[in-house]
C-alpha positions in Angstrom: 113.3 113.0 100.9 116.8 111.9 99.5 117.6 110.8 96.0 117.4 106.9 95.5 118.6 105.4 92.4 117.8 108.4 89.7 116.4 111.6 89.5 112.6 110.3 89.4 113.0 108.0 92.2 112.7 108.8 95.8 113.5 107.3 99.0 112.0 107.7 102.4 113.6 105.7 105.5 112.1 104.8 108.8 108.4 105.6 108.1 106.2 104.6 111.0 103.4 102.3 110.9 101.0 103.1 114.0 98.8 99.9 113.4 101.7 97.6 113.3 104.3 99.7 115.4 107.2 99.4 113.4 109.4 101.3 110.6 109.9 100.5 107.0 111.1 102.5 103.7 109.1 103.7 101.2 110.1 103.9 97.5 108.5 106.6 95.3 108.8 106.9 91.5 107.9 110.1 90.0 106.8 110.1 86.2 108.7 112.0 83.7 106.4 115.2 83.7 106.3 115.3 87.3 108.8 117.9 87.9 107.8 120.2 84.9 104.1 120.5 85.2 103.3 121.8 88.5 99.7 121.7 88.5 99.0 118.1 87.1 98.0 115.1 89.4 98.4 111.7 88.8 96.9 108.0 89.4 99.0 106.0 91.8 100.0 102.5 92.1 101.0 101.0 95.5 103.2 98.2 95.4 104.3 95.8 98.1 107.9 94.7 98.7 109.0 98.0 97.7 112.7 97.3 98.2 112.5 94.5 95.2 110.5 96.5 92.6 113.1 99.0 91.4 116.7 98.2 91.3 118.4 95.1 92.8 120.6 96.9 95.2 118.2 96.5 98.2 116.3 93.1 96.7 116.9 90.2 98.8 117.5 88.2 95.5 119.8 90.8 94.1 117.5 91.7 91.3 114.8 94.2 91.2 111.6 94.5 88.9 113.1 97.5 87.2 109.6 98.9 87.2 110.4 102.5 86.8 112.4 101.8 83.5 109.5 99.7 82.1 106.7 102.5 83.2 109.0 105.2 81.6 109.4 103.1 78.3 105.9 102.5 78.3 105.0 106.1 78.8 107.4 107.5 76.1 106.1 105.2 73.6 102.6 106.5 74.3 101.4 103.1 75.6 100.6 103.7 79.0 99.5 107.3 81.1 101.8 108.7 83.7 101.6 107.5 87.1 103.3 107.8 90.4 104.3 104.3 91.8 104.8 103.7 95.7 106.8 100.8 96.7 106.1 99.7 100.4 109.0 97.8 101.7 108.6 94.6 103.9 110.6 94.2 107.1 112.0 90.5 106.6 110.9 88.5 109.4 107.3 90.0 109.5 106.7 89.7 106.2 104.7 86.3 106.1 102.6 87.8 108.8 101.9 91.1 107.5 100.8 89.8 104.0 98.6 87.2 105.3 94.8 87.8 106.9 94.6 84.2 108.2 97.0 82.2 110.5 98.5 79.3 108.9 101.6 76.7 109.4 104.3 77.5 106.8 108.0 76.9 106.6 108.1 74.7 109.8 106.2 77.4 112.0 102.9 78.5 112.9 102.4 82.1 111.3 100.0 84.4 112.9 98.4 86.6 110.1 98.5 90.4 110.7 97.2 91.3 107.5 94.2 93.1 108.7 96.8 95.4 110.5 99.1 95.8 107.4 95.7 96.8 105.4 95.0 99.4 108.0 98.5 100.5 107.7 98.4 101.1 104.0 95.0 102.8 104.2 95.6 105.2 107.5 99.4 105.8 107.1 100.8 105.3 103.8 97.9 106.8 101.6 97.5 109.7 103.8 100.8 110.7 103.5 101.3 110.3 99.9 97.9 112.1 99.1 99.4 115.0 101.3 103.0 115.2 100.1 102.5 114.3 96.3 100.2 115.1 93.3 98.1 112.0 93.5 94.6 111.7 91.8 92.4 109.9 94.4 89.4 107.3 93.8 89.3 103.6 93.1 89.5 104.6 89.2 93.0 106.3 89.7 94.5 103.9 92.7 96.0 100.4 92.0 97.6 97.7 94.3 100.1 95.3 93.1 102.2 92.5 94.4 103.9 89.1 94.0 103.7 85.9 95.8 102.5 86.7 99.3 102.4 90.4 98.1 99.9 89.1 95.2 97.8 87.4 98.3 97.7 90.8 100.3 96.7 92.7 97.1 93.9 90.3 96.4 92.6 90.4 100.0 93.0 94.1 100.3 91.5 94.9 96.9 88.4 92.7 97.4 87.9 93.8 101.0 88.2 97.7 99.8 87.1 98.1 96.0 86.0 101.6 97.0 89.6 102.4 97.4 91.4 100.2 95.1 90.0 99.9 91.7 92.9 98.4 89.9 94.6 95.3 91.2 97.7 93.7 89.8 98.1 90.0 91.4 101.3 88.3 90.2 102.1 84.9 90.9 99.8 84.9 94.2 100.3 82.9 97.1 96.9 81.1 97.0 98.3 77.9 98.7 98.0 79.8 102.0 95.3 78.8 104.3 92.9 77.2 101.7 90.2 76.5 104.6 89.9 80.2 104.9 90.7 81.4 101.6 88.4 79.6 99.3 85.2 80.1 101.1 86.0 83.8 101.5 86.4 83.9 97.3 83.1 82.0 97.3 81.7 84.9 99.3 82.7 87.4 97.1 79.8 89.6 95.2 80.3 89.8 91.6 78.5 93.5 91.8 81.4 94.4 94.3 84.4 93.8 92.8 87.3 96.1 92.0 86.8 97.5 88.3 89.9 95.8 86.9 92.0 92.6 87.9 95.2 91.5 86.7 96.3 88.1 87.5 99.2 86.0 86.4 101.2 82.6 87.1 104.0 80.9 85.7 103.4 77.2 84.9 106.8 76.1 86.3 106.3 77.6 89.9 106.0 74.1 91.0 104.3 73.8 94.6 103.7 77.5 94.6 101.0 77.1 92.0 98.7 75.3 94.5 95.4 76.5 95.1 95.8 79.0 91.9 93.6 77.2 89.3 90.8 76.6 91.7 90.8 80.7 92.6 91.3 81.7 89.3 88.2 79.5 88.0 86.1 81.1 90.6 87.1 84.2 89.4 86.7 83.6 85.9 82.9 82.5 87.0 82.6 85.8 89.1 83.7 87.9 86.0 81.3 86.0 83.5 78.2 86.2 86.1 75.5 88.3 84.8 75.5 90.6 87.7 79.4 91.2 87.1 80.6 95.0 86.8 84.5 94.2 86.5 87.2 93.4 83.8 89.7 90.6 84.6 92.5 89.1 82.5 94.7 86.2 83.3 97.9 84.8 81.7 99.3 81.5 82.9 102.8 82.1 81.6 104.5 79.3 79.9 107.7 78.3 81.6 107.4 81.2 84.1 109.2 80.9 87.4 108.7 82.2 90.8 111.3 85.0 90.8 112.3 88.5 90.4 113.6 88.0 86.8 110.6 86.5 85.6 108.2 89.5 87.2 110.3 91.9 85.8 110.2 90.4 82.2 106.2 90.4 82.5 105.6 93.7 84.4 104.6 95.5 81.4 101.3 93.5 80.9 99.8 94.5 84.3 100.7 98.0 83.7 99.3 98.3 80.3 96.2 96.5 81.3 95.6 98.6 84.5 97.0 101.9 83.2 97.4 102.0 79.5 96.3 100.7 76.0 96.9 97.1 75.3 96.7 97.2 71.6 95.1 94.5 69.5 95.5 90.9 69.3 98.2 90.2 66.8 99.3 86.5 67.3 98.1 83.4 68.6 100.7 81.1 70.2 100.7 77.5 71.5 103.3 76.0 74.0 103.6 72.7 74.5 106.6 70.3 75.4 108.6 68.9 72.5 108.1 65.6 73.7 106.2 63.9 76.7 106.3 60.2 78.1 103.5 57.9 77.4 101.1 57.8 80.5 102.7 61.1 82.0 99.8 63.3 83.1 101.6 66.4 84.4 102.0 68.5 81.3 99.4 71.0 79.5 98.8 73.0 76.3 99.4 76.7 76.9 97.6 78.9 74.5 99.2 82.6 74.6 97.3 85.6 72.5 99.9 87.9 72.1 99.0 91.8 71.3 100.8 94.3 69.2 101.8 96.4 72.2 103.5 93.1 74.0 100.7 92.7 76.0 100.0 88.7 76.8 97.2 86.5 78.0 95.8 83.5 78.1 93.0 83.0 75.6 90.4 80.9 77.7 87.8 81.0 74.8 90.3 79.7 72.5 89.8 76.7 70.6 92.3 73.8 70.9 92.3 70.6 69.6 94.8 67.5 68.4 94.8 66.2 64.9 95.8 62.5 66.3 93.9 62.1 69.5 94.7 58.5 69.7 98.5 59.8 70.4 98.0 62.7 72.3 94.5 64.1 73.3 93.6 67.2 75.3 91.3 67.5 78.4 89.0 70.2 79.1 91.6 72.2 80.9 94.2 71.5 78.0 95.9 68.7 79.8 97.9 66.7 77.8 97.1 63.0 77.6 99.7 61.1 75.9 98.2 57.8 74.6 100.5 56.0 72.4 104.0 56.6 70.9 104.2 59.1 67.8 103.8 62.7 66.9 100.8 64.8 67.0 100.0 68.1 65.7 98.1 70.5 68.1 96.0 73.5 66.7 94.4 76.6 68.5 92.1 79.2 67.0 91.0 82.6 68.7 88.6 84.7 66.6 90.8 84.7 62.8 94.0 83.8 64.4 95.2 80.4 64.2 98.6 78.4 65.4 99.6 74.8 65.7 102.7 72.9 67.3 104.2 69.4 67.5 104.4 67.2 70.3 105.9 63.9 70.5 104.9 60.9 72.7 107.8 58.8 73.8 108.0 55.2 75.2 108.9 55.1 79.1 112.2 54.1 79.9 112.4 50.5 81.0 113.8 49.5 84.0 117.4 47.8 84.2 115.6 44.6 85.4 113.2 44.8 82.5 115.9 45.8 79.8 118.1 42.7 81.3 115.1 40.2 81.0 114.4 41.2 77.3 118.3 40.7 76.6 118.4 37.2 78.0 115.2 36.2 76.1 
């Protein structure tokens, strides 16, 4: 093993996959006490797109999650237990195929899903290697899986296929737009009594078309969580202004780490996020409540009560969609337990076309 970016991060080049018949790199983060406590074993988090999760040196975007720094800070602050993090690199051109269990037409070409083979690779090659060479605790209660974008999709699929292996899932900005004709029936088939014990799921509300499918899947997962036979926990965050980027994932990586391996703390503040202004008749905006904890953890409180003080100007749909009905300013309110919040949003008139403006001048 060669030193990667700092003493507690290791890099293994050309790790072979028997299932996929190709090579890739592994990046391994070891927690602060690993080299000091020779008999101690640690929970383990496996992450996809391994070249993106530490520094930006090998990331395609030039920016990484800095997940090792976030973990160190949470551990040193006593908010999170010490864990080992294993980053499994993608191999570029095969990424879409390997992170998809279903075939789909994407980016102008037909993609053959090889996700089942990638799943075998992680289960039969990566995990036995890590367990043989590092002091990891085993069992679903000690084993997490996390990824973003297509890595979020493969995390969801692998974790729900094998809850006996992966008990903690971090599903970040998942590509639930992939093959909805296959994905949605699969979600409907899930057994509420046979899910991984903990799921974290998030999505930025500024991710554009990459959000397609997310609301439907999230709604069905919330129904599963609330089912009388459910035996799993799940928290979700629809991130106001959140985009589809390594920077955004870096900024909120503490949330899944705290939820899956730490102490989220206590609710401290309720925030309401809405645009300062919306155009009358524009139905593309939502009110986004955020419940912030004293640890820095954030979630969407789906049980919060929200209302408009002036519904004739701006009203709220059942899913907190904004309905700008008339020009003016409305105060939006929210409450969750004893926490309360408010924000203002103005409704402005649509801009008139040049033709309409010319007609008014000529009257």
